[in-house]
N, C-alpha and C positions, 0 to 999 in steps of 0.2 A: 493410566496406559498398561498395558500388558506388559511392555518390557520393563516399566518402572518398578522392579523389585530387587530386593540385594540379593546376591550371590550368597552360596552358603560360606561360612567362615567368618571367625569375628572380625579379621582386619579388613575383609571386603564390606561387611556391614558398616564398619566405621567409616570407609571411603566413601560409601554409597551414601550414607548419610550427610556427609559434608558436602558431596559434588551435588547430589538431587535433592538434598533436603533444603527447605528455607525457615523451617521452624526452629532450628536450633541455632545459637550464637554462631558457631563456626560454619554452618553452611550460609546463613546471610552474610558472613564477612568473606566467605570464598566468593560468593555471587556477585558481590559488590566491586571486590577485587577485580574478578574476570571482566565484569563489565568496563571498568576504568581500562584494563588491558585492550579490550577490544577498540575502545573509543580513542586510545593513543594510537594504536596501532593503524587504523584507518586513518587518522590524520596524518602519520608519517608516510603512508602511500600515497597521498594526496600533495603532501609537500615535496615529495621525490617527483612528481610530474612538472614541478616549477624548475625551469632550466637553470636559473642562478643558484637556487638552492641546492640543487643536485650537484652541481660542478664545486660548490664550496664545502657541502656536508655530506655528499655522496656515501663516502666509507662509513661514516658514523651511521647514517640512515640505513644502510646495509647491514651493518652489524646489529643494529637494534630491531630490525625485521628479521634477522636470523634467531635473536632472541625469543621474540614473541612467536615465531614459528615453530620453536622447539618447545615452549612452554605449552602452546595449545597443542602440540603433538603429543606430549605427556598427558595433558587433561582429556585428549579424546580417546589415549589408549587406556587412561584410569577409568573412564566411563563405560568403555567395553568390558574391561575386566571385573567392574564391580557391580555389574546388573546380572540378572539371571538368564535373560536371553539377549545377548549381544547383538545379533543379527536383526531381530526386530527392531532395536534401537537405531542400528546402522541403516536401516531401509526407511526410518521415519523422518518426518520434515527435518527436526533439528539436527538428527544425526547425520542427514545428507549436507545440512549447510555446515556442521562442524568439519565434515571431511573436505567440502569444496573451501574451507577458509584456511586451510593448511596445504592442499595440492599446489595452488600457484606458485608457491615458492620453489616445491622441488622442480615443478615444470618449468619455471624461469630457468635451472641451470642446463636445460636440454633446448628448450624454444624460446627465443627472444620475444618480448613483449608480454610474457603471461604472468609477469611478476603484478602488472596493474590488475589483474582479475581479483587481487586481494581485497579490494574494497567490497567484494561481497561477504566480509566479515560484518559488515555493518547489519546484516540480517539478523546476526546472533543477538543483536540488541532488543530482539522481540523477546528474549527472556526476562526482559524487566516487568513484563506482566506478570509474570509467576513470581518475581522477588518481590514486587510492591503489592502483591495480591490483589491485582488489577484484573483477575479473570473474571469477575463480574461483567466487565464490558463486553467480555466475548459473545455474552447473551445478545447484547444491543448490536454488536456485529453481525450477529446472525439474524436479526431481524431486517437489517439493511440488506444482507445478501438475498435473503428470501423475496423481499421487495425487487430487488435488482432482477432476479431469475423471474419472477412473475412478470414483470414487465418487460423482458427481453425480446418478445415478439414484437411488440408496439415499438420498442427502439429500433429494433432492425427495419421494419417499416419505415420508420421516421428517416433513418440513416440512408435507406434506399433511395427515398425521397429526394432527400440532399443530395445526394449523389447524382441525381436525374437532374436536379435544378443546376448543378455547378456545370454538367456536361452540355445543358442548352444554352446556358448563359456564356459559358465559355466558347462555344461554337459561334454564336451570334456576336461576341465580341471579336473573333477572329475574322469575320466577314466585315464588321465595321469598322474597325481600326486597321492601321498600316504596319508593316514590318519593323518601319523606322520606331515605332512607339513601344516595340518589343514583343507584340504578338506576332511572332513568327511562324507559329503553327497553333494547330487545334489543342494539342496536350500542353503547351505553355500557357496558352490562354484558359484552360480549365485550372491550370495552376493559379494563375491570376484570381479566377472566380472562386477558388477554395480560400484563397487568403483574404479577399474581400469579405466573402460572406462570413467568414469567422471572425472578422473585426480583427485581425491581425494585422495587415496593412504594412507590409514590410517597404512598400514603395519602389522597389526595383523595377517594375513594369506599373505604367501609368496611362490612361487613355487620354488621348490628346483632342480628339474632335468632340464637338459639344454632344452628338448623340451617343458617343461613347461616355462621355461624363454624366450624362442623365441616366444613362444605364447603369452605370457604377453607382449613383447616388442611391438608386432604387435598391440594388443589391446590399448595399450598405445597411439601409433602413430594415430590409428583410431579414437581415442577418441578426439584429436584434431581438426579433420575434422569435427566429428560430433557435436562438440560445435557450429560451426559456421553456421550449417544449419538452426537452428530456426531463428537466427539474420537475416539471407537473406531472408528469407520467410517473417518476418513481415517487413523488410525493402522495400522489392517490393512493400508491399501492402501500406505502408507509402508514396513510392514514386506515387503511383497512385492517392493519395487523396491530393497531393501538387499540386496547380497551378501555374506554373511558370510565369503567368501573361504575358502581351505583350512583346514582344520582339523587341527591336532597331535594326532596319535595317542597321545601320552604325557600331555600334560597338558590336551588338549581346547581350546587356546586357538584362536580364530577372527581373521580380519582379516588373513591372509597374502596375499601376492601370487600369482598363479598358478605363478610361476616361481621362488618361494622355496625355498632348499635347506635352510634351518634353522628352527627355530621361534622366534619372536622373544622367547618368554617362557622357555622351559626349554633351548633350543639343541639340542634334538633333532632328528633328520634328517628332513625332511617327505618324505611318499610322494611319488613321482614320478606326475606327471599325463599320461594320454595324451592325445592329439588328440580322441578321441572321446567324452571325459568331457564 
């Protein structure tokens, strides 16, 4: 990244190496400690939402939260201080997440309830991809993202069809069933249709007539088929983006590199690939 360069000065370069680097022992240690601090602080926020725990350990949790907020504030300030272009980092994804992870504590001093927003710190755990050298999975995520983008129009048409189905069936159920069964309006009947079609089935509304139950059974069976449609759409796009590689003429195994000389399965000589292929 363009902001990921150390600022001038020996001390700033050392701080930059520790905070942003993962190739040095100190850099790895800093990242691991940081991740554990993030995990612990998120757990503390969750525990504070439990009434019994808050009553008994509220003060201790508050002090611990102040400690972690101070720690993250110092870390954020050091990141801005040690890089060459601090504003670019501040506007980046991780820069915004780092800032949002400390703001709720300060906002909580002014606005009640803002304290719970600190669970946004869990987004900082995404740094584990960089720490554990998992950035190669970003490429795979890119393939999935491209497949989703390529199939967005088909998915939109599919969702539009599902919405139309729920409106039609919800309206029919409103006409068939009685208000005593819970179908008091068309919107409420559409809500029932959505719950039934998605196979969630809360059970707060249920048809009572034979015709209504028959219609509900049809919607339930239809729901199983509808669930598989988006998977097939995205799967087809993923298949288009997967390169099977060279195919062995002897055992028909695929997945070979373009410059492979022998089959990885049977050892047969691979056909030569010309430049215009």
